[in-house]
C-alpha angles and dihedrals in degrees: 000000000000127000121245092252099039110145095031121112124209123198104208116201094164135111141181109029124307095059097036090049089056095047092045088057089053091048091050088054092055105267119139104243118197109196114204113210136179112260113256093004111048126176110354091235091067085079097036095113178259112004099068129179110264122224126228090280094054094253123133115262123211092262125088124214087246091063092047091055095066110025111061119135096025136121116231117220117176112214131160101224091187088076125077090235091051091050089051089054091052091050091051091049091047090052091061098037132092098205136026121194121188137165104194121135115278110288097004097114092043087063087064094045090256101111123121095266091051094050096038088063088057097040117017090184093060117122105211117195116190116193115196137158098250106011134250095293138044135060095291098047094111094052123106121221147166133221093268090058092053095045085058101040095039094057101251095115092050090065097037122087138037118320095252096027134091123281112273136203120229115263093249131040094275097173092050094047094047091048090052090052094047089048090053091051092047092050092050089050091050090050090055091050090049088058087061101038105025090228134108125218147199120266118201111202120178126187091217092053091049094048093050092047091048093063084081112166092017089064090051092046086061095043093049099042104028087225127122109247109239131216109270104181109222094341124106120242095219107023131061130223094025110125150076120301126195115236129190093276107016144333138300134194118228119188110186097179096176142017093266089058089048092052091049089049092053091051092049090050091052094246106100093158089067089073090061096048103119090227092059108025094099129035097245088057092047090052092049092046095038098133095051094048096044092052090057093047094046091057091050096050093052090066096074143032125263091252092051093051093046090057092048097044097041088058091051097054092240109147106247142142144182115247101253128200114227092261088052090050092060092046093053111115093227093050089049092048091053091051096232094157110067133182123223131175115253119197094230105025104035115219112012132180121246133165119258122238112259089224109101127181133189095213105029136064127233114228116228118180126153118263109268128253114245109282091358093140104031096110096041096049098041093040103040100031103033100027100239111163125229088256091051092051092048091051093048090048092050089053092050093244092122137015122220133198118230 
């Protein structure tokens, strides 16, 4: 069975996380993704460890777990784009590609003759997606930045953490991951438009823009009230009860997203009259009287264990969950049933575990191939696709333009 994007070729000039997350999505969907890496160094995340992937002998390989998380299904071609010969290779690849994704600083690739205008002249159908920290315009456009910076600047940290505590970042690189997802959506939209017009286009994706947009209802809370949204710990700004509760032996999450859920919760807790209390009967009242209601619920939850409450609440249809560690996540029966841990064959390590894409299709396959070794596909791509001879490849390697894998 083919993937949804079979037949499309992606030239991937990205590294770290936002760009690679986007191109990994495209690879999962069946696109051929050619990842351009710096000879001898590669994507910076190859060294972002420990932990590192271990080979069949139990020794660390050159690839960190971080790199493995965002680069499955790609072909690694090592090219020094600072050389004229390397730039020529990129132009030839762009000429036969559908999509190019890059996350260099604004204007950096144009210095090498690899900007959008340069490559559009070669391939007018090319969809060129540039991912930067601040975008192609504005006073900060030349600045560099990482996810942490944008979680801070874009407002996420101001609403994350305990009420009286310090601002906190999210436990994963949220701005990067969301930018990778938005980039994927934008590229698929541009492909659809190309079907109508026959022309590619330039996509300007900025981590700051994505982070601001991703605050969603918190932005509108501010616009509608004129008040600065505060940190609320694990509580929800607009729904009550929707938070963590301490039990006798641990903690549980309860997410009563509507009044029917709240009524069912009250019944499960053995206090059905609480749902008819005029202070709590409707969500606006529960939000206004949050402290009084939560005090009652906290006392109730302390009377039993997490397991006991999960049995009671699961039977009542109240959305709830234990707070799992990552090992517990992959032992969960539902996670197992959905096949979220997958095994792929790695050239050095043998079978390794990766996480399946959450995108599932009835009439299309998902493509799962191990993340490539640095320069693993240099010869195959440049030889088979671009027609470089063995002598050409040897000469380019001797000059340091490319790196090859023996």
